[in-house]
MILUMTI-19218 format. One record per atom (N, C-alpha, C): residue number from 0; atom name; x, y, z. Coordinates in steps of 0.001 Angstrom, whole numbers. Each point is the difference from the previous one (the first is absolute). Last residue first. Example, Ala and Ser with C-alpha at 12.3 -4.5 7.8 and 13.67 -1.06 7.14 Angstrom:
<pts>
+------+------+---------+---------+---------+
! resi ! name !      c1 !      c2 !      c3 !
+------+------+---------+---------+---------+
!    1 !    N !   12850 !   -2250 !    7080 !
!    1 !   CA !     820 !    1190 !      60 !
!    1 !    C !    -770 !    1090 !     730 !
!    0 !    N !     290 !   -5720 !     -70 !
!    0 !   CA !    -890 !    1190 !       0 !
!    0 !    C !     900 !    1200 !       0 !
+------+------+---------+---------+---------+
</pts>
This chain:
<pts>
+------+------+---------+---------+---------+
! resi ! name !      c1 !      c2 !      c3 !
+------+------+---------+---------+---------+
!  143 !    N !    5653 !    5740 !     227 !
!  143 !   CA !    1169 !    -456 !     142 !
!  143 !    C !    -979 !   -1681 !    -586 !
!  142 !    N !    1393 !    5865 !    -728 !
!  142 !   CA !   -1039 !   -1800 !    -639 !
!  142 !    C !     848 !   -1153 !     724 !
!  141 !    N !    -878 !    5880 !     614 !
!  141 !   CA !     956 !   -1147 !      -2 !
!  141 !    C !    -692 !   -1470 !    -530 !
!  140 !    N !      40 !    5623 !   -1952 !
!  140 !   CA !    -666 !   -1174 !     793 !
!  140 !    C !     587 !   -1329 !     360 !
!  139 !    N !     180 !    6052 !   -1514 !
!  139 !   CA !     347 !   -1949 !    -209 !
!  139 !    C !    -651 !    -666 !     913 !
!  138 !    N !     427 !    4902 !   -1847 !
!  138 !   CA !    -912 !    -525 !    -780 !
!  138 !    C !      55 !   -1045 !      88 !
!  137 !    N !    2027 !    5102 !    1323 !
!  137 !   CA !     455 !   -2153 !       6 !
!  137 !    C !   -1431 !    -399 !     441 !
!  136 !    N !    2645 !    5049 !   -1939 !
!  136 !   CA !   -1204 !    -554 !     863 !
!  136 !    C !       1 !   -1236 !    -231 !
!  135 !    N !    4045 !    4253 !    1209 !
!  135 !   CA !    -425 !   -1591 !    -830 !
!  135 !    C !   -1519 !     174 !     379 !
!  134 !    N !    2723 !    4712 !   -1152 !
!  134 !   CA !    -859 !    -707 !    1312 !
!  134 !    C !    -182 !   -1648 !    -611 !
!  133 !    N !    3793 !    4608 !     787 !
!  133 !   CA !    -309 !   -1332 !   -1297 !
!  133 !    C !   -1532 !    -764 !     563 !
!  132 !    N !    2649 !    5643 !    -641 !
!  132 !   CA !    -845 !   -2035 !     939 !
!  132 !    C !     -27 !    -764 !    -924 !
!  131 !    N !    4381 !    3251 !    -912 !
!  131 !   CA !   -1170 !    -300 !    -188 !
!  131 !    C !    -998 !    -546 !    1304 !
!  130 !    N !    4568 !    3318 !    -164 !
!  130 !   CA !    -456 !   -1071 !     290 !
!  130 !    C !   -2013 !    -214 !      27 !
!  129 !    N !    5692 !    2189 !   -1748 !
!  129 !   CA !   -1438 !     496 !       9 !
!  129 !    C !    -551 !   -1495 !     825 !
!  128 !    N !    4989 !    1017 !    -552 !
!  128 !   CA !    -497 !    1657 !    -423 !
!  128 !    C !   -1182 !    -153 !      71 !
!  127 !    N !    2315 !   -4860 !     333 !
!  127 !   CA !     688 !    1368 !    -106 !
!  127 !    C !    -462 !    1400 !    1031 !
!  126 !    N !   -3813 !   -3736 !      79 !
!  126 !   CA !    1249 !    -241 !   -1203 !
!  126 !    C !     971 !    1496 !     685 !
!  125 !    N !   -3567 !   -3786 !    2224 !
!  125 !   CA !     413 !    1698 !    -204 !
!  125 !    C !     959 !    -623 !    -584 !
!  124 !    N !   -5022 !   -1840 !     671 !
!  124 !   CA !     885 !     296 !    -774 !
!  124 !    C !     862 !     923 !     -48 !
!  123 !    N !   -3549 !   -1659 !    2917 !
!  123 !   CA !     773 !     728 !     327 !
!  123 !    C !     565 !     -26 !    -971 !
!  122 !    N !   -4399 !   -2621 !    2139 !
!  122 !   CA !    1746 !     303 !    -399 !
!  122 !    C !    -130 !    1314 !     -88 !
!  121 !    N !   -4524 !   -3127 !    1672 !
!  121 !   CA !    1043 !    1449 !   -1215 !
!  121 !    C !    1222 !     513 !     581 !
!  120 !    N !   -5250 !   -3824 !    -253 !
!  120 !   CA !    1532 !     295 !     803 !
!  120 !    C !     671 !     194 !   -1407 !
!  119 !    N !   -4469 !   -1772 !     673 !
!  119 !   CA !     258 !     463 !    -649 !
!  119 !    C !    1628 !     486 !     574 !
!  118 !    N !   -5656 !   -2264 !     663 !
!  118 !   CA !    2241 !   -1211 !    -497 !
!  118 !    C !    1016 !     583 !    -713 !
!  117 !    N !   -4361 !    2123 !     613 !
!  117 !   CA !     240 !    -658 !    1906 !
!  117 !    C !    1154 !    -721 !    -121 !
!  116 !    N !   -2719 !    4912 !   -2479 !
!  116 !   CA !     607 !   -2218 !    -892 !
!  116 !    C !     659 !     -90 !    1883 !
!  115 !    N !   -1958 !    4173 !    -614 !
!  115 !   CA !   -1157 !    -380 !    -870 !
!  115 !    C !     640 !   -1520 !     415 !
!  114 !    N !    2599 !    3491 !     433 !
!  114 !   CA !    -521 !     995 !     402 !
!  114 !    C !   -1826 !   -2248 !     102 !
!  113 !    N !    4474 !     996 !   -2365 !
!  113 !   CA !    -171 !    -902 !     854 !
!  113 !    C !   -1122 !     573 !    1235 !
!  112 !    N !     -94 !     632 !   -5288 !
!  112 !   CA !     112 !     920 !     697 !
!  112 !    C !     378 !   -1976 !    1063 !
!  111 !    N !     288 !    2062 !   -5387 !
!  111 !   CA !     210 !   -1598 !    1419 !
!  111 !    C !     -19 !     769 !     975 !
!  110 !    N !   -1133 !     373 !   -5749 !
!  110 !   CA !     630 !     161 !    1237 !
!  110 !    C !     -46 !    -469 !     319 !
!  109 !    N !    1561 !    -374 !   -4181 !
!  109 !   CA !    -499 !    -521 !     588 !
!  109 !    C !    -196 !     566 !    1706 !
!  108 !    N !    3189 !     177 !   -5084 !
!  108 !   CA !    -602 !     411 !    1485 !
!  108 !    C !   -1203 !    -243 !     -31 !
!  107 !    N !    3847 !   -1844 !   -3479 !
!  107 !   CA !   -1505 !    -122 !     -71 !
!  107 !    C !    -813 !     597 !    1436 !
!  106 !    N !    4122 !   -2195 !   -1459 !
!  106 !   CA !     662 !    1722 !     192 !
!  106 !    C !   -1724 !     838 !      29 !
!  105 !    N !    1791 !   -5746 !     974 !
!  105 !   CA !    -525 !     648 !    -448 !
!  105 !    C !     198 !    1648 !     341 !
!  104 !    N !    2958 !   -5308 !     398 !
!  104 !   CA !    -306 !    1886 !     978 !
!  104 !    C !   -1470 !      88 !   -1631 !
!  103 !    N !    1693 !   -4752 !    2268 !
!  103 !   CA !    -718 !     627 !   -1072 !
!  103 !    C !    -352 !    1438 !     360 !
!  102 !    N !    3072 !   -4201 !    2370 !
!  102 !   CA !       8 !    1589 !     193 !
!  102 !    C !    -928 !     363 !   -1492 !
!  101 !    N !    1053 !   -5401 !     488 !
!  101 !   CA !     644 !    1047 !      97 !
!  101 !    C !   -1046 !    1591 !     191 !
!  100 !    N !   -1108 !   -4269 !    3070 !
!  100 !   CA !     216 !     586 !   -1713 !
!  100 !    C !     845 !     550 !    -397 !
!   99 !    N !    -563 !   -2980 !    4556 !
!   99 !   CA !     121 !     327 !    -661 !
!   99 !    C !     292 !     759 !   -1484 !
!   98 !    N !   -1731 !   -4337 !    3206 !
!   98 !   CA !     492 !     645 !   -1245 !
!   98 !    C !    -354 !    1523 !    -119 !
!   97 !    N !     299 !   -4145 !    3878 !
!   97 !   CA !    -717 !    1048 !     106 !
!   97 !    C !    1198 !     730 !   -1443 !
!   96 !    N !    -913 !   -4340 !    3743 !
!   96 !   CA !    1035 !     586 !   -1413 !
!   96 !    C !   -1072 !     933 !    -355 !
!   95 !    N !    1607 !    -399 !    5792 !
!   95 !   CA !    -814 !    -257 !   -1323 !
!   95 !    C !     315 !     178 !   -1524 !
!   94 !    N !    1759 !    1544 !    3829 !
!   94 !   CA !     462 !   -1753 !     638 !
!   94 !    C !   -1342 !    -431 !   -1361 !
!   93 !    N !     627 !    4751 !    1378 !
!   93 !   CA !    1635 !    -749 !    -352 !
!   93 !    C !    -438 !   -1265 !    -183 !
!   92 !    N !   -3612 !    3210 !    1405 !
!   92 !   CA !     184 !    -442 !    -973 !
!   92 !    C !    1532 !    -819 !    -224 !
!   91 !    N !   -1867 !    1472 !    3995 !
!   91 !   CA !    -188 !   -1180 !     -90 !
!   91 !    C !    -534 !    -466 !   -2199 !
!   90 !    N !    3155 !    3447 !    2815 !
!   90 !   CA !     -56 !   -1603 !     930 !
!   90 !    C !    -838 !    -704 !    -580 !
!   89 !    N !    2443 !    3484 !   -2860 !
!   89 !   CA !   -1156 !     321 !     829 !
!   89 !    C !       6 !   -1280 !     361 !
!   88 !    N !    3541 !    1459 !   -2395 !
!   88 !   CA !    -324 !     447 !     705 !
!   88 !    C !    -914 !    -104 !    1165 !
!   87 !    N !     219 !    -979 !   -4927 !
!   87 !   CA !     932 !    -707 !     285 !
!   87 !    C !     315 !     301 !    2017 !
!   86 !    N !   -3902 !    2295 !   -2738 !
!   86 !   CA !      93 !   -1217 !    -541 !
!   86 !    C !    1386 !    -467 !    1079 !
!   85 !    N !    1408 !    3928 !    -280 !
!   85 !   CA !   -1221 !    -514 !     521 !
!   85 !    C !    -727 !    -772 !     145 !
!   84 !    N !    3088 !    1043 !   -2839 !
!   84 !   CA !     713 !     297 !    1451 !
!   84 !    C !   -1404 !    -478 !     727 !
!   83 !    N !    -848 !     818 !   -4209 !
!   83 !   CA !    1093 !   -1241 !     244 !
!   83 !    C !       7 !    -673 !    1011 !
!   82 !    N !   -2078 !    4574 !    -943 !
!   82 !   CA !   -1505 !   -1646 !      51 !
!   82 !    C !     850 !    -659 !    -386 !
!   81 !    N !    3107 !    3625 !     -47 !
!   81 !   CA !   -1197 !      64 !    1591 !
!   81 !    C !    -535 !   -1273 !    -669 !
!   80 !    N !    2591 !     102 !   -3267 !
!   80 !   CA !    1012 !    -302 !     891 !
!   80 !    C !   -1307 !      96 !    1318 !
!   79 !    N !   -1714 !    1305 !   -3678 !
!   79 !   CA !     177 !   -1137 !     -65 !
!   79 !    C !    1139 !    -927 !     539 !
!   78 !    N !   -1009 !    4442 !     261 !
!   78 !   CA !   -1082 !     -53 !      24 !
!   78 !    C !    -369 !   -1891 !    -396 !
!   77 !    N !    3646 !    2916 !   -1421 !
!   77 !   CA !    -324 !      68 !    2224 !
!   77 !    C !    -925 !    -880 !     157 !
!   76 !    N !     500 !     192 !   -5182 !
!   76 !   CA !    1189 !    -307 !     967 !
!   76 !    C !    -150 !    -870 !    1363 !
!   75 !    N !   -2671 !    3561 !   -2479 !
!   75 !   CA !    -180 !   -1076 !    -155 !
!   75 !    C !     903 !   -1412 !    1145 !
!   74 !    N !    1221 !    5106 !     -89 !
!   74 !   CA !   -1784 !    -516 !     874 !
!   74 !    C !     497 !   -1246 !    -305 !
!   73 !    N !    3168 !     894 !   -2518 !
!   73 !   CA !     744 !     279 !    1153 !
!   73 !    C !   -1245 !      72 !    1081 !
!   72 !    N !   -1197 !     466 !   -4501 !
!   72 !   CA !     572 !   -1080 !     317 !
!   72 !    C !     856 !    -462 !     659 !
!   71 !    N !   -2307 !    4379 !    -805 !
!   71 !   CA !   -1229 !   -1579 !     343 !
!   71 !    C !    1233 !   -1151 !    -271 !
!   70 !    N !    2028 !    3694 !     485 !
!   70 !   CA !    -322 !     200 !    1208 !
!   70 !    C !    -651 !   -1296 !    -371 !
!   69 !    N !    2464 !    2610 !   -3638 !
!   69 !   CA !    1003 !   -1220 !    1706 !
!   69 !    C !    -941 !    -528 !     784 !
!   68 !    N !   -1818 !    2435 !   -3882 !
!   68 !   CA !     483 !   -1568 !    -600 !
!   68 !    C !    1140 !    -479 !    1277 !
!   67 !    N !   -2292 !    4222 !    1281 !
!   67 !   CA !   -1612 !    -885 !     -61 !
!   67 !    C !    1435 !   -1378 !    -375 !
!   66 !    N !    2658 !    3817 !     368 !
!   66 !   CA !   -1392 !    -220 !     808 !
!   66 !    C !    -507 !   -1041 !    -295 !
!   65 !    N !     701 !    1611 !   -3807 !
!   65 !   CA !    1479 !    -888 !    -138 !
!   65 !    C !    -249 !    -227 !    1934 !
!   64 !    N !   -2981 !    2695 !   -1882 !
!   64 !   CA !    -540 !   -1602 !    -371 !
!   64 !    C !     856 !    -736 !     313 !
!   63 !    N !   -1163 !    4075 !    3021 !
!   63 !   CA !     913 !    -368 !   -1007 !
!   63 !    C !    -416 !    -867 !    -504 !
!   62 !    N !   -2823 !    1382 !    4358 !
!   62 !   CA !     515 !    -742 !    -796 !
!   62 !    C !     716 !     116 !   -1295 !
!   61 !    N !   -2738 !    2454 !    4106 !
!   61 !   CA !     -61 !     -62 !   -1368 !
!   61 !    C !    1276 !   -1006 !     -81 !
!   60 !    N !   -3951 !     132 !    3928 !
!   60 !   CA !    1095 !    -975 !    -462 !
!   60 !    C !     591 !     838 !   -1285 !
!   59 !    N !   -4184 !    -309 !    2306 !
!   59 !   CA !     557 !     937 !     583 !
!   59 !    C !    1947 !     287 !    -603 !
!   58 !    N !   -2527 !   -4852 !     308 !
!   58 !   CA !    -735 !    1660 !     -30 !
!   58 !    C !     874 !    1224 !     771 !
!   57 !    N !     380 !   -5086 !   -1232 !
!   57 !   CA !    1569 !    1282 !    -754 !
!   57 !    C !   -1024 !     960 !     619 !
!   56 !    N !     584 !   -5104 !    2066 !
!   56 !   CA !   -1685 !    1059 !    -355 !
!   56 !    C !     809 !    1169 !    -266 !
!   55 !    N !     355 !   -5590 !    -859 !
!   55 !   CA !    1397 !    1018 !     654 !
!   55 !    C !    -730 !    1602 !    -255 !
!   54 !    N !   -1592 !   -5538 !    1132 !
!   54 !   CA !    -323 !    1065 !    -240 !
!   54 !    C !    1066 !    1359 !    -370 !
!   53 !    N !   -1525 !   -6175 !    -614 !
!   53 !   CA !     939 !    1292 !    1527 !
!   53 !    C !     -31 !    1358 !    -781 !
!   52 !    N !   -2973 !   -5375 !     287 !
!   52 !   CA !     233 !    2014 !    -215 !
!   52 !    C !    1154 !     803 !     790 !
!   51 !    N !   -1597 !   -6057 !     118 !
!   51 !   CA !    1333 !    1187 !     454 !
!   51 !    C !    -584 !    1486 !    -565 !
!   50 !    N !   -2899 !   -5523 !     276 !
!   50 !   CA !     639 !    1604 !   -1021 !
!   50 !    C !     313 !    1091 !    1224 !
!   49 !    N !   -1312 !   -5815 !       1 !
!   49 !   CA !    -775 !    1725 !    -148 !
!   49 !    C !     993 !    1153 !    -618 !
!   48 !    N !    1048 !   -5133 !    3029 !
!   48 !   CA !   -1046 !      31 !   -1133 !
!   48 !    C !      21 !    1707 !    -167 !
!   47 !    N !    2789 !   -4629 !    2134 !
!   47 !   CA !    -398 !    1219 !    1084 !
!   47 !    C !    -587 !     716 !   -2032 !
!   46 !    N !    1439 !   -4724 !     193 !
!   46 !   CA !    -326 !      67 !     995 !
!   46 !    C !    -851 !    1132 !     552 !
!   45 !    N !    1255 !     508 !   -5066 !
!   45 !   CA !     315 !   -1151 !    1165 !
!   45 !    C !    -885 !     -83 !     287 !
!   44 !    N !     956 !    4404 !   -2260 !
!   44 !   CA !    -167 !   -1463 !    -213 !
!   44 !    C !     396 !    -318 !     488 !
!   43 !    N !    -172 !    5195 !    -548 !
!   43 !   CA !     159 !   -1147 !     822 !
!   43 !    C !    -820 !    -956 !    -386 !
!   42 !    N !    1095 !    4726 !   -2379 !
!   42 !   CA !    -734 !    -659 !     422 !
!   42 !    C !    1281 !   -1137 !     918 !
!   41 !    N !     734 !    5948 !    -468 !
!   41 !   CA !     380 !   -1851 !    -843 !
!   41 !    C !   -1240 !    -832 !     895 !
!   40 !    N !     676 !    5316 !   -2025 !
!   40 !   CA !    -926 !    -446 !     178 !
!   40 !    C !    1024 !   -1558 !     -29 !
!   39 !    N !     768 !    5710 !    -163 !
!   39 !   CA !     340 !   -1317 !    -934 !
!   39 !    C !   -1233 !   -1191 !    1325 !
!   38 !    N !    -119 !    5852 !   -1475 !
!   38 !   CA !      78 !   -1612 !     741 !
!   38 !    C !     235 !   -1215 !      71 !
!   37 !    N !     -57 !    5972 !    -262 !
!   37 !   CA !    -233 !    -595 !   -1739 !
!   37 !    C !     588 !   -1403 !    1806 !
!   36 !    N !   -2632 !    5186 !     216 !
!   36 !   CA !     935 !   -1206 !     198 !
!   36 !    C !     210 !   -1263 !    -809 !
!   35 !    N !   -3236 !    4507 !    1682 !
!   35 !   CA !     734 !     156 !    -691 !
!   35 !    C !     800 !    -766 !      67 !
!   34 !    N !   -2942 !     263 !    2782 !
!   34 !   CA !    -988 !     220 !   -1358 !
!   34 !    C !    1111 !    -323 !   -1183 !
!   33 !    N !    -418 !   -1035 !    5890 !
!   33 !   CA !     401 !     531 !   -1485 !
!   33 !    C !    -555 !     116 !    -606 !
!   32 !    N !    -231 !     512 !    4903 !
!   32 !   CA !   -1258 !    -234 !    -777 !
!   32 !    C !    1589 !     456 !   -1187 !
!   31 !    N !    -476 !   -1413 !    6107 !
!   31 !   CA !    1355 !     406 !   -1484 !
!   31 !    C !    -906 !    -339 !   -1348 !
!   30 !    N !   -1421 !     518 !    5818 !
!   30 !   CA !    -698 !    -279 !   -1539 !
!   30 !    C !    1420 !     343 !   -1480 !
!   29 !    N !    1635 !     223 !    5854 !
!   29 !   CA !    -925 !     765 !   -1074 !
!   29 !    C !     323 !    -846 !   -1281 !
!   28 !    N !    2336 !   -1576 !    3698 !
!   28 !   CA !   -1735 !    -454 !     318 !
!   28 !    C !    -398 !     921 !   -1553 !
!   27 !    N !    4912 !   -2659 !     385 !
!   27 !   CA !   -1046 !    1602 !      35 !
!   27 !    C !   -1092 !     121 !    -148 !
!   26 !    N !    4244 !   -3190 !      -2 !
!   26 !   CA !    -777 !     369 !     343 !
!   26 !    C !    -488 !     856 !     289 !
!   25 !    N !    3826 !   -1988 !   -2686 !
!   25 !   CA !    -124 !     845 !     494 !
!   25 !    C !   -1279 !      16 !    -252 !
!   24 !    N !    4373 !   -2549 !   -1323 !
!   24 !   CA !    -631 !    -329 !     376 !
!   24 !    C !   -1741 !    1017 !     470 !
!   23 !    N !    4874 !      73 !   -3508 !
!   23 !   CA !    -475 !     407 !    1177 !
!   23 !    C !   -1524 !     100 !    -126 !
!   22 !    N !    3932 !   -1057 !   -2830 !
!   22 !   CA !   -1241 !    -584 !    -759 !
!   22 !    C !     294 !     342 !    1817 !
!   21 !    N !    3676 !    1633 !   -3386 !
!   21 !   CA !     -28 !    -361 !    1159 !
!   21 !    C !   -2489 !    -550 !    -243 !
!   20 !    N !    5535 !    1400 !   -2680 !
!   20 !   CA !    -839 !     371 !     -62 !
!   20 !    C !   -1344 !    -895 !    1229 !
!   19 !    N !    5188 !     665 !   -1030 !
!   19 !   CA !    -734 !    1367 !     -74 !
!   19 !    C !   -1457 !    -280 !    -134 !
!   18 !    N !    2681 !   -3536 !     319 !
!   18 !   CA !     429 !     445 !     382 !
!   18 !    C !    -523 !    1560 !     538 !
!   17 !    N !   -3010 !   -3806 !   -1899 !
!   17 !   CA !    1490 !      53 !    -391 !
!   17 !    C !     551 !    1019 !     676 !
!   16 !    N !   -4112 !   -2047 !    1923 !
!   16 !   CA !     365 !     -76 !   -1285 !
!   16 !    C !    1247 !    -713 !    -670 !
!   15 !    N !   -1952 !     694 !    5528 !
!   15 !   CA !    1345 !      51 !   -2075 !
!   15 !    C !    -495 !    -401 !    -321 !
!   14 !    N !   -3568 !    -142 !    3620 !
!   14 !   CA !     390 !    -210 !    -876 !
!   14 !    C !    1113 !     579 !    -480 !
!   13 !    N !   -3073 !     266 !    4579 !
!   13 !   CA !     671 !     -16 !    -699 !
!   13 !    C !       2 !     -70 !    -941 !
!   12 !    N !   -3192 !   -2084 !    2915 !
!   12 !   CA !     508 !    1415 !     467 !
!   12 !    C !     607 !    1208 !    -957 !
!   11 !    N !   -3216 !   -4110 !   -1071 !
!   11 !   CA !    1462 !     247 !     231 !
!   11 !    C !    -120 !    1285 !     -64 !
!   10 !    N !   -4164 !   -3064 !     867 !
!   10 !   CA !     226 !     880 !    -638 !
!   10 !    C !    1270 !     300 !     426 !
!    9 !    N !   -3035 !   -4663 !    -803 !
!    9 !   CA !     838 !    1149 !     713 !
!    9 !    C !     792 !     671 !    -448 !
!    8 !    N !   -4842 !   -2106 !   -1982 !
!    8 !   CA !    1905 !    -370 !    -339 !
!    8 !    C !      85 !     970 !    1480 !
!    7 !    N !   -4966 !   -2158 !    -314 !
!    7 !   CA !     699 !    1410 !    -357 !
!    7 !    C !    1602 !    -148 !     -85 !
!    6 !    N !   -4834 !   -3148 !    -330 !
!    6 !   CA !    1742 !     609 !     217 !
!    6 !    C !     421 !     612 !    -792 !
!    5 !    N !   -5180 !   -2537 !     374 !
!    5 !   CA !     496 !    1014 !    -190 !
!    5 !    C !    1234 !     154 !     305 !
!    4 !    N !   -2423 !   -4952 !   -1340 !
!    4 !   CA !     346 !    1340 !    1480 !
!    4 !    C !     395 !     884 !    -705 !
!    3 !    N !   -2095 !   -5500 !   -1085 !
!    3 !   CA !     700 !    1415 !    -644 !
!    3 !    C !    -438 !    1761 !     792 !
!    2 !    N !     -79 !   -6411 !    -349 !
!    2 !   CA !    -228 !     980 !     689 !
!    2 !    C !     556 !    1859 !     -69 !
!    1 !    N !   -1058 !   -5477 !   -2160 !
!    1 !   CA !     952 !    1334 !      13 !
!    1 !    C !   -1079 !    1061 !     584 !
!    0 !    N !     308 !   -6124 !     218 !
!    0 !   CA !    -567 !    1231 !    -199 !
!    0 !    C !     605 !    1218 !     364 !
+------+------+---------+---------+---------+
</pts>
């Protein structure tokens, strides 16, 4: 008999991606609304199924094309590292068979609000000179 339950991945407080790039978990009680963002999505299959969508909030940021060409692949790779680490460090998930898809990057912005979502974590992607909000939505279920 299969039992389905909602699960939440462990929070990582800080993750260094490169010498000048860090992901920092932020606890912020104020809701964040983003309508100018790009997102990368991962699908999980196996003993854990679902989707993880990571949004890079660009609201109020003015980026040149060169900045975007540098930032977008860095963001996708950072999210790949973060999600992989969350799964491998989580007490419940580390011994499960889980297939994580390659990141699927979308340049089509969609509105996201942390005020209406319960399974969302907030990180900041800190670069040498800039900081960007990153919102991560979890739609993940463990199946026994």
